[in-house]
N, C-alpha and C positions, 0 to 999 in steps of 0.2 A: 516183301516188300524188304527193300534196304534202306537201314539207316546209318548215316555215317557219324561219328562222334570224335571231337576232337579232345585230345589231351595235352594237358601244357601244365610248367610249374610255373610259381612265383614264389618269390623270396620275401620273407619276414624280418624288416629290417628290425635286429636287436642287437646288444652288444658281442652277442655269441658269433660262432663261425654259421656262414646261410645253412637252413635246412629247408628241403624244399618242400613245398606244399602243392599237393595232388588234386586237381580242381576237374570237373566236367562244363564245357561249355554247352551252346545249344540249348541251354533251358531247363535240363535234365537231370540240376539242384547238386550242390557241393557235397562232395563226398564226407563223411565223418574223416579223412584221416586229415583236412583242414583244422579242425577239432585238435587234431591225435597231437599233431607238430604242436601247435600252437602249446597245447598244454605240456608237450614233453621240453620246449623251450624254455616255457615258465619254472619248470621243476629243476632243468639244470641252472638255470639263476638262481636257484634259492639255493642248491646245494653250493653253486660257486660262491654266494656271499655267506652262507652257514661256516664254510671249510676259514675261512675270516674270524671268526670267534671261536673256532674251536670244537664246535658242537655238534647239528645235525648231519655234517658228512662222516664224521666218526660212526655215530650212531647206524644211518645210513648203509655203509659202506663194507663194517665189520671189521676194519684196518685196525688192527691192534699197535701200530708204534713198532712192531718189532722191524721192521724193513722202511725205513724211513728215507726221504727222500725223493728224486723222482721214480716213480714207478711206472709211467704211459710206457706202453711200448716203444718199441722199435720203430722210429720213422719210416717209414717205406712206402713211395711211389708208387709202387704196382696198387696198393689200399687207400687210394684217392677220388675225389668224386670226377667222377666220368668214367672210370675202367669199367672196362666189359670184360665177361668171360663166359664161355660157352664150356658144353660137357653135357651129361647125363646124369639120371637117376632111374638107379635100380630098384626096381617098385615088382621086382619077381616076388610070387606067393608058392604056396604048396600046388598051387594046384597050377601055376604055368612061370613060364618066364616072361620079363616084361620091364623095357628102359624107356624113358624118355629124354628127347632131348631137350635139353634145358641153358636159356641165356639169362642171365643174371649182371643187373648193372648199376654200380653204386652211384645212389644219387645226393647224399649225404656224409661226412666223416667225421666226426670232433675226437680224439684221441684222448685229449685230455680231460674228458668225460665219460671215456668208454665207449660210447656211440656212435651208429652209423647207419644208415638207411639207405634202401632201393628198391630194384622191381625185379622180381622172378617172372619169367617166361616157360611154361610148358609148353612145348610142342609135341605133334602127334599123340595127344590123350586121348583115349578112348572116350567115347559118346559125348568129344565138345568139337562141333562143326569147325570152331575160330582157336587158336591158342590161348589158354591162359594165361592172364597177367595177373599176379599177386603183388601188394604191396607191403614190404616187411621190415621190422627194427632190430637191430643187432646191440649185442651189450659185449664189450671186451672183455674178456679176462685178465684184468692188469694189477689184481689183488687192493688196488684202491677203492675203484667204483664198485667191481663185480670182480664174485667170485669162482672157483671152480663147482661151486656146490648152488645149483639152479634152486632150490627152496619155493620152488612153486611149478605151475604147470603141470602138477600130478607126475614130476620126474622127484624118487628117495635121493638120497645119498649115493645108494646102491646104484642105483640107476644112475648116476649121474659117472660113478667110476666106469661101470660097465661099459660106456659110452668113451668114456675118455681114453680109456685102456686101449681103446681099439685103433686110437694115432700111434704109429711107433717114437716121435717125434714128444710123445705126454710121457712113455719112459722114466725118463730121469727126474721127473718129475712126482711120479707117483706116490714117494714114500711121505716127502715134507706132506702133498695136497691131505694122505690119509691121518696123518697126525694131526693138522692144525686148518684143515682146507687149503692149504697152501697163503695161508696169511704171511707169512713169514720170507715169504720168494720174492727177488725184485728177476720181473721180466722185462725190465726193459732194453736189455742185450739180446733176449733171447728171441732166437733164428725164425720164428712162430709164433703166431698169434691167436689164442683161442679165442673163441665166440660163442654165442648162441644167435640165431636167427630166429625171431619169431613172425611168421607172417600174420598178417594185421585183417585186410580185406582184399576181395576180390575186386579189379582194377575194371576190365570188361565183360565181364559174366556175374551171372547171381550166384545166388546162395545153391540153385536148385543143377549144376553143371555138373554134380557127380562126384566132385570132390570136397575133401575137408582141411582144413588149414587149424586145426583145434591141435597140431603138433608144434615143435619145433625142431630146429638141427641144431645140433653139437658141430663147431664147424673148426678146423685146423687151415689157418691161412697160412704159406711157405712166401717166407722175405725174400728168400733166396731166389724164386722163378714163377713166382706169383700164382702156384696153382693152389687149390683149395677143394679139399674132402672133409665131407661130413656124412652126418647120419644121423635118420630123421627118427625121431622119438615121439609117439603115441601109442598108449595102452591099448586102444583100439584098431590098432593098424598091423602091419608087418612090419614084425622086427628090423632093425636095422638095416635099413634103406640107403643105399650111400649112394652121394651125390661127388660127383668127382667133375672138376671145372678146371678148364686151364686160361690164362690171358688169352685175350682175344681183341687187344684196344682197336678200336677203330681209326683213334684221332679227334675222335667226335666230343661235345662238352656234356657235362654230367646234366644239367637243365633243361633235359630235353625228354620226347617221348613221342613214340610211331602213333599214326593216328590207328582206327580199327574201322572197320565195318562190319556191325551187326548185324545178323539175320532176324 
C-alpha cells in the first residue's frame, strides 16, 4: 500500500528574517522541527536584545572585543534562501568504496546571527527504498556568534583543528585559531565561510532507515563559485567522510519542498 505525504513550509511572523517551519499534513502530526524553529527564533530574539545591554551575547559567543565592528561573513548571493547544491558524499570504509549522491537546499539564512538551515537529500542509499531527506541547522563561524571550537557534539578542540585543517582555505587562519580560538580574527571580507551543519530530524523516513544523524559536518563555502566542501564527524562512523557540492540553483524559491510517496 502506498501513502502520499505532502510537505510544505510556513513562515513564523517575527521581527527577524523569516525562517521556515517544516510540517506534515494529512493528519500525520507536526514534526518536532516546528518547535525547534520557534525555539531557535526565540533564542535569537533574546540574544539580539541582550546585545543592546552588553550582557548575555558576550557571554554566549565568547567574543572578547579584540575584533570590534561588523564581523558578519561576506554577503554572498550564492548563500541565500532557495539556493540549491548537488554533489556527493564519500562514505567509503576499509571494507568498500561508496559514495552517495546528495542534494542540499537552503531554507533559511540569517548572517547577522550566524544561522542557516536547510534540507539534505541523500540518494542511492543502501537499504533505503526512497531518497533520505533530513532537516539540518547550521552555525556560521563568524567569531561573534560562533567560534571555530565546537564545544559540543563530542568534538574536542583537537578534533576541530584536525577537521578545519582539511580545508586549504583554513591555512592562513590556523595559527590564530590555535592561539585564541580565532576570537581576534575578522572574517567579514574573507572569501570563504566556515560552518557546522547538524542534522536534526529525518523528514520522510523513520529512524529505522539504517542511517544515523548523530554527527555533524564541518563545512567550507566558497563565496567565489558557491562550491561547498565538508567533512562528517561522528566518533562512531568512518572518519573524514567528504561532502562535495556545487551550486545547482534551478531558479526556485526556498520555501518549497518536494512531495514524497512512502511505501
